[in-house]
LUMKE-559144 format. One record per residue: residue number from 0; residue in three letters; x, y, z of N, C-alpha, C in turn. Coordinates in steps of 0.1 Angstrom, whole numbers. Last residue first. Layout:
N
+-----+------+-------+-------+-------+-------+-------+-------+-------+-------+-------+
| seq | type |  n_xx |  n_yy |  n_zz | ca_xx | ca_yy | ca_zz |  c_xx |  c_yy |  c_zz |
+-----+------+-------+-------+-------+-------+-------+-------+-------+-------+-------+
| NUM |  ALA |     X |     Y |     Z |     X |     Y |     Z |     X |     Y |     Z |
...
+-----+------+-------+-------+-------+-------+-------+-------+-------+-------+-------+
END
This chain:
123
+-----+------+-------+-------+-------+-------+-------+-------+-------+-------+-------+
| seq | type |  n_xx |  n_yy |  n_zz | ca_xx | ca_yy | ca_zz |  c_xx |  c_yy |  c_zz |
+-----+------+-------+-------+-------+-------+-------+-------+-------+-------+-------+
| 122 |  ALA |  2434 |  1264 |  -325 |  2449 |  1261 |  -327 |  2452 |  1261 |  -341 |
| 121 |  ALA |  2407 |  1266 |  -324 |  2415 |  1278 |  -322 |  2430 |  1276 |  -325 |
| 120 |  LYS |  2399 |  1239 |  -327 |  2396 |  1249 |  -338 |  2405 |  1261 |  -337 |
| 119 |  GLU |  2408 |  1229 |  -302 |  2413 |  1224 |  -315 |  2411 |  1233 |  -326 |
| 118 |  GLU |  2392 |  1243 |  -285 |  2406 |  1245 |  -284 |  2413 |  1240 |  -297 |
| 117 |  ALA |  2367 |  1232 |  -292 |  2369 |  1247 |  -293 |  2384 |  1250 |  -293 |
| 116 |  GLU |  2371 |  1205 |  -285 |  2368 |  1209 |  -299 |  2371 |  1224 |  -302 |
| 115 |  ALA |  2374 |  1208 |  -257 |  2385 |  1203 |  -265 |  2383 |  1206 |  -280 |
| 114 |  LYS |  2348 |  1218 |  -251 |  2360 |  1226 |  -248 |  2372 |  1221 |  -256 |
| 113 |  GLU |  2333 |  1196 |  -258 |  2331 |  1209 |  -265 |  2343 |  1218 |  -263 |
| 112 |  ARG |  2343 |  1177 |  -240 |  2344 |  1174 |  -254 |  2342 |  1187 |  -262 |
| 111 |  ARG |  2336 |  1188 |  -215 |  2350 |  1186 |  -219 |  2352 |  1184 |  -233 |
| 110 |  GLU |  2307 |  1187 |  -218 |  2314 |  1200 |  -216 |  2329 |  1199 |  -220 |
| 109 |  GLU |  2304 |  1159 |  -219 |  2300 |  1168 |  -230 |  2307 |  1181 |  -230 |
| 108 |  LEU |  2312 |  1152 |  -193 |  2319 |  1147 |  -205 |  2316 |  1155 |  -217 |
| 107 |  ASP |  2293 |  1166 |  -178 |  2307 |  1169 |  -176 |  2315 |  1165 |  -189 |
| 106 |  TRP |  2270 |  1152 |  -185 |  2271 |  1166 |  -188 |  2285 |  1171 |  -188 |
| 105 |  SER |  2276 |  1126 |  -176 |  2274 |  1128 |  -190 |  2275 |  1143 |  -194 |
| 104 |  ALA |  2278 |  1132 |  -148 |  2290 |  1127 |  -155 |  2288 |  1129 |  -170 |
| 103 |  TRP |  2251 |  1140 |  -143 |  2262 |  1150 |  -141 |  2275 |  1145 |  -149 |
| 102 |  ALA |  2239 |  1116 |  -149 |  2235 |  1128 |  -156 |  2246 |  1138 |  -155 |
| 101 |  ARG |  2250 |  1098 |  -130 |  2252 |  1096 |  -144 |  2249 |  1108 |  -152 |
| 100 |  ARG |  2240 |  1110 |  -106 |  2254 |  1109 |  -108 |  2257 |  1107 |  -123 |
|  99 |  GLY |  2212 |  1107 |  -110 |  2218 |  1120 |  -109 |  2233 |  1120 |  -112 |
|  98 |  ARG |  2211 |  1079 |  -109 |  2207 |  1086 |  -121 |  2212 |  1100 |  -121 |
|  97 |  GLU |  2220 |  1075 |   -83 |  2227 |  1069 |   -94 |  2224 |  1076 |  -107 |
|  96 |  ARG |  2199 |  1087 |   -68 |  2213 |  1092 |   -67 |  2222 |  1088 |   -79 |
|  95 |  ILE |  2178 |  1071 |   -76 |  2178 |  1086 |   -79 |  2192 |  1091 |   -78 |
|  94 |  GLU |  2186 |  1046 |   -66 |  2183 |  1048 |   -81 |  2184 |  1063 |   -84 |
|  93 |  THR |  2186 |  1051 |   -39 |  2198 |  1047 |   -46 |  2197 |  1050 |   -61 |
|  92 |  GLY |  2159 |  1055 |   -35 |  2168 |  1066 |   -32 |  2182 |  1063 |   -39 |
|  91 |  ALA |  2149 |  1030 |   -42 |  2145 |  1042 |   -50 |  2155 |  1053 |   -47 |
|  90 |  TRP |  2160 |  1013 |   -22 |  2164 |  1011 |   -36 |  2160 |  1023 |   -45 |
|  89 |  ASP |  2146 |  1022 |     1 |  2160 |  1024 |     0 |  2165 |  1023 |   -15 |
|  88 |  PRO |  2114 |  1039 |    -6 |  2122 |  1027 |    -2 |  2137 |  1030 |    -5 |
|  87 |  MET |  2102 |  1069 |     9 |  2107 |  1062 |    -3 |  2115 |  1050 |     1 |
|  86 |  GLU |  2075 |  1068 |    32 |  2089 |  1071 |    29 |  2093 |  1063 |    16 |
|  85 |  THR |  2050 |  1060 |    36 |  2052 |  1074 |    38 |  2066 |  1078 |    35 |
|  84 |  ASP |  2028 |  1038 |    18 |  2041 |  1041 |    24 |  2042 |  1056 |    26 |
|  83 |  ILE |  2002 |  1043 |    10 |  2004 |  1032 |    20 |  2018 |  1035 |    27 |
|  82 |  TRP |  1980 |  1069 |     2 |  1993 |  1064 |     3 |  1994 |  1053 |    14 |
|  81 |  ARG |  1950 |  1066 |   -16 |  1956 |  1068 |    -3 |  1970 |  1062 |    -3 |
|  80 |  TYR |  1924 |  1078 |   -37 |  1937 |  1071 |   -36 |  1942 |  1075 |   -22 |
|  79 |  TYR |  1895 |  1083 |   -56 |  1901 |  1079 |   -43 |  1915 |  1073 |   -45 |
|  78 |  MET |  1878 |  1093 |   -76 |  1892 |  1099 |   -75 |  1899 |  1094 |   -62 |
|  77 |  CYS |  1859 |  1075 |   -98 |  1862 |  1077 |   -84 |  1876 |  1082 |   -83 |
|  76 |  LEU |  1858 |  1080 |  -126 |  1846 |  1076 |  -119 |  1847 |  1078 |  -104 |
|  75 |  PRO |  1870 |  1099 |  -152 |  1872 |  1094 |  -139 |  1858 |  1091 |  -132 |
|  74 |  PRO |  1861 |  1087 |  -186 |  1863 |  1098 |  -176 |  1864 |  1092 |  -162 |
|  73 |  PRO |  1882 |  1065 |  -206 |  1870 |  1069 |  -200 |  1872 |  1080 |  -189 |
|  72 |  SER |  1903 |  1075 |  -233 |  1901 |  1069 |  -220 |  1888 |  1073 |  -214 |
|  71 |  PRO |  1920 |  1069 |  -264 |  1909 |  1075 |  -256 |  1907 |  1068 |  -243 |
|  70 |  PRO |  1956 |  1069 |  -266 |  1943 |  1063 |  -268 |  1932 |  1070 |  -260 |
|  69 |  ARG |  1977 |  1094 |  -279 |  1972 |  1088 |  -266 |  1958 |  1082 |  -269 |
|  68 |  ILE |  2004 |  1098 |  -298 |  1990 |  1095 |  -299 |  1986 |  1088 |  -286 |
|  67 |  TYR |  2031 |  1103 |  -294 |  2023 |  1114 |  -297 |  2008 |  1111 |  -297 |
|  66 |  ALA |  2043 |  1079 |  -290 |  2045 |  1089 |  -279 |  2036 |  1101 |  -281 |
|  65 |  SER |  2021 |  1052 |  -298 |  2031 |  1062 |  -302 |  2032 |  1072 |  -290 |
|  64 |  ILE |  2003 |  1035 |  -288 |  2011 |  1030 |  -299 |  2021 |  1040 |  -304 |
|  63 |  SER |  1999 |  1028 |  -253 |  2000 |  1038 |  -264 |  2008 |  1032 |  -276 |
|  62 |  GLU |  1977 |  1008 |  -235 |  1990 |  1009 |  -241 |  1990 |  1019 |  -253 |
|  61 |  PRO |  1955 |  1025 |  -212 |  1958 |  1016 |  -223 |  1972 |  1018 |  -229 |
|  60 |  PRO |  1958 |  1030 |  -177 |  1960 |  1036 |  -190 |  1962 |  1025 |  -201 |
|  59 |  ASP |  1932 |  1020 |  -159 |  1946 |  1016 |  -160 |  1949 |  1021 |  -175 |
|  58 |  TYR |  1913 |  1048 |  -148 |  1915 |  1037 |  -156 |  1929 |  1032 |  -154 |
|  57 |  GLU |  1898 |  1065 |  -126 |  1901 |  1068 |  -140 |  1901 |  1055 |  -148 |
|  56 |  TYR |  1892 |  1042 |  -104 |  1899 |  1055 |  -105 |  1904 |  1057 |  -119 |
|  55 |  ASN |  1880 |  1019 |   -98 |  1873 |  1027 |  -108 |  1880 |  1041 |  -110 |
|  54 |  THR |  1895 |  1009 |   -78 |  1895 |  1001 |   -91 |  1888 |  1009 |  -102 |
|  53 |  CYS |  1914 |  1034 |   -61 |  1901 |  1028 |   -65 |  1902 |  1020 |   -78 |
|  52 |  MET |  1945 |  1026 |   -47 |  1938 |  1033 |   -57 |  1925 |  1026 |   -60 |
|  51 |  PHE |  1971 |  1029 |   -23 |  1958 |  1023 |   -27 |  1952 |  1032 |   -37 |
|  50 |  PHE |  2007 |  1028 |   -30 |  1994 |  1035 |   -26 |  1982 |  1026 |   -30 |
|  49 |  LYS |  2042 |  1029 |   -25 |  2030 |  1022 |   -28 |  2018 |  1030 |   -23 |
|  48 |  VAL |  2071 |  1043 |   -40 |  2061 |  1044 |   -29 |  2048 |  1037 |   -34 |
|  47 |  GLY |  2088 |  1045 |   -62 |  2088 |  1032 |   -54 |  2078 |  1032 |   -43 |
|  46 |  LEU |  2091 |  1079 |   -61 |  2095 |  1067 |   -68 |  2095 |  1055 |   -58 |
|  45 |  TRP |  2084 |  1104 |   -51 |  2075 |  1093 |   -47 |  2079 |  1080 |   -54 |
|  44 |  TYR |  2100 |  1123 |   -62 |  2102 |  1120 |   -47 |  2094 |  1109 |   -43 |
|  43 |  SER |  2105 |  1107 |   -94 |  2101 |  1118 |   -85 |  2104 |  1114 |   -71 |
|  42 |  PHE |  2098 |  1093 |  -121 |  2111 |  1096 |  -115 |  2109 |  1109 |  -107 |
|  41 |  ASP |  2070 |  1071 |  -115 |  2075 |  1084 |  -119 |  2089 |  1086 |  -113 |
|  40 |  GLU |  2060 |  1048 |  -105 |  2071 |  1046 |  -114 |  2077 |  1060 |  -119 |
|  39 |  VAL |  2045 |  1037 |   -75 |  2049 |  1048 |   -84 |  2061 |  1045 |   -92 |
|  38 |  GLU |  2023 |  1010 |   -74 |  2036 |  1015 |   -70 |  2040 |  1026 |   -80 |
|  37 |  LYS |  1991 |  1000 |   -61 |  1999 |  1004 |   -72 |  2013 |  1009 |   -66 |
|  36 |  VAL |  1964 |   979 |   -53 |  1976 |   985 |   -49 |  1985 |   988 |   -61 |
|  35 |  LYS |  1929 |   987 |   -54 |  1940 |   980 |   -59 |  1953 |   987 |   -54 |
|  34 |  CYS |  1901 |   984 |   -31 |  1911 |   992 |   -38 |  1922 |   983 |   -43 |
|  33 |  LEU |  1869 |   971 |   -34 |  1882 |   970 |   -29 |  1892 |   978 |   -37 |
|  32 |  ASP |  1841 |   995 |   -35 |  1850 |   984 |   -41 |  1863 |   983 |   -34 |
|  31 |  GLY |  1828 |  1016 |   -26 |  1826 |  1004 |   -19 |  1834 |   992 |   -24 |
|  30 |  CYS |  1834 |  1041 |   -35 |  1825 |  1033 |   -43 |  1821 |  1020 |   -36 |
|  29 |  TRP |  1854 |  1050 |   -18 |  1840 |  1056 |   -17 |  1830 |  1048 |   -25 |
|  28 |  CYS |  1871 |  1019 |   -12 |  1871 |  1033 |   -15 |  1856 |  1038 |   -13 |
|  27 |  ARG |  1886 |   998 |    13 |  1875 |  1000 |     3 |  1874 |  1015 |     1 |
|  26 |  LEU |  1918 |   983 |    17 |  1908 |   993 |    20 |  1897 |   992 |     9 |
|  25 |  ALA |  1936 |   956 |    32 |  1930 |   962 |    20 |  1919 |   972 |    24 |
|  24 |  GLU |  1961 |   960 |    57 |  1948 |   955 |    53 |  1943 |   963 |    41 |
|  23 |  VAL |  1994 |   950 |    61 |  1985 |   961 |    57 |  1972 |   955 |    52 |
|  22 |  GLY |  2011 |   929 |    66 |  2005 |   936 |    77 |  1996 |   947 |    74 |
|  21 |  ARG |  2030 |   933 |    37 |  2026 |   925 |    48 |  2021 |   933 |    60 |
|  20 |  PRO |  2016 |   952 |    10 |  2027 |   949 |    19 |  2021 |   941 |    31 |
|  19 |  LEU |  2002 |   939 |   -20 |  1999 |   945 |    -7 |  2010 |   942 |     3 |
|  18 |  SER |  2021 |   945 |   -50 |  2015 |   936 |   -40 |  2012 |   943 |   -27 |
|  17 |  ALA |  2012 |   964 |   -79 |  2021 |   960 |   -68 |  2013 |   951 |   -59 |
|  16 |  SER |  2013 |   978 |  -112 |  2006 |   970 |  -101 |  2016 |   966 |   -91 |
|  15 |  LYS |  2026 |  1011 |  -116 |  2025 |   997 |  -120 |  2018 |   990 |  -108 |
|  14 |  MET |  2025 |  1045 |  -130 |  2024 |  1035 |  -119 |  2024 |  1021 |  -125 |
|  13 |  LYS |  2027 |  1079 |  -135 |  2032 |  1066 |  -140 |  2032 |  1056 |  -128 |
|  12 |  LYS |  2015 |  1098 |  -120 |  2012 |  1097 |  -134 |  2015 |  1084 |  -139 |
|  11 |  PRO |  2003 |  1103 |   -86 |  2012 |  1097 |   -96 |  2007 |  1096 |  -110 |
|  10 |  ARG |  1993 |  1133 |   -73 |  1988 |  1120 |   -78 |  1998 |  1115 |   -88 |
|   9 |  ILE |  1998 |  1158 |   -65 |  2009 |  1148 |   -63 |  2004 |  1134 |   -67 |
|   8 |  SER |  1975 |  1172 |   -72 |  1987 |  1176 |   -78 |  1998 |  1166 |   -76 |
|   7 |  GLN |  1953 |  1165 |   -56 |  1955 |  1157 |   -69 |  1968 |  1161 |   -76 |
|   6 |  ASP |  1947 |  1163 |   -25 |  1958 |  1170 |   -33 |  1961 |  1162 |   -46 |
|   5 |  SER |  1927 |  1146 |   -16 |  1924 |  1160 |   -18 |  1934 |  1167 |   -26 |
|   4 |  CYS |  1927 |  1120 |    -8 |  1930 |  1122 |   -22 |  1927 |  1137 |   -26 |
|   3 |  PRO |  1920 |  1119 |    19 |  1932 |  1112 |    14 |  1936 |  1115 |     0 |
|   2 |  LEU |  1911 |  1153 |    30 |  1908 |  1140 |    25 |  1920 |  1133 |    19 |
|   1 |  SER |  1924 |  1169 |    59 |  1922 |  1168 |    45 |  1919 |  1154 |    41 |
|   0 |  MET |  1914 |  1187 |    87 |  1918 |  1174 |    82 |  1915 |  1173 |    67 |
+-----+------+-------+-------+-------+-------+-------+-------+-------+-------+-------+
END
C-alpha cells in the first residue's frame, strides 16, 4: 500500500482554490490541520481534478512579477495531498480536445502558408 502523497512526480504544479464536493468530508493531514481543497489547472491528464492539500503544504505560491523571477518561498512543512476525484470532469476533457484541435488547425494553416510562399518564390 502506498501513501497518499508518495508519488510526488504527479503532484500538481498549477492549482487554484476549490470548494469541497458535496458528500465528501474534510480530511486532516499529518500535521492535524484541516486540509484545503484545490483544483488542478495544469494542462495535463489531471486538469480539473480536485484534491486535498495540507494547509502547510509548501505554500500557496506568491504572485510572480515576471516569468523569469520567482519570489522566495518557504520550505515544505508537510507534503500531504490526497486526490478527491479519480476521473477528469467532462468539461476538462472537452477543453483538452478543443485545445488539441486548435493546435492542429494552427499547425496545418502554418504549413499551408509556408508551402504557398515556397511555391510563390519558385514561380
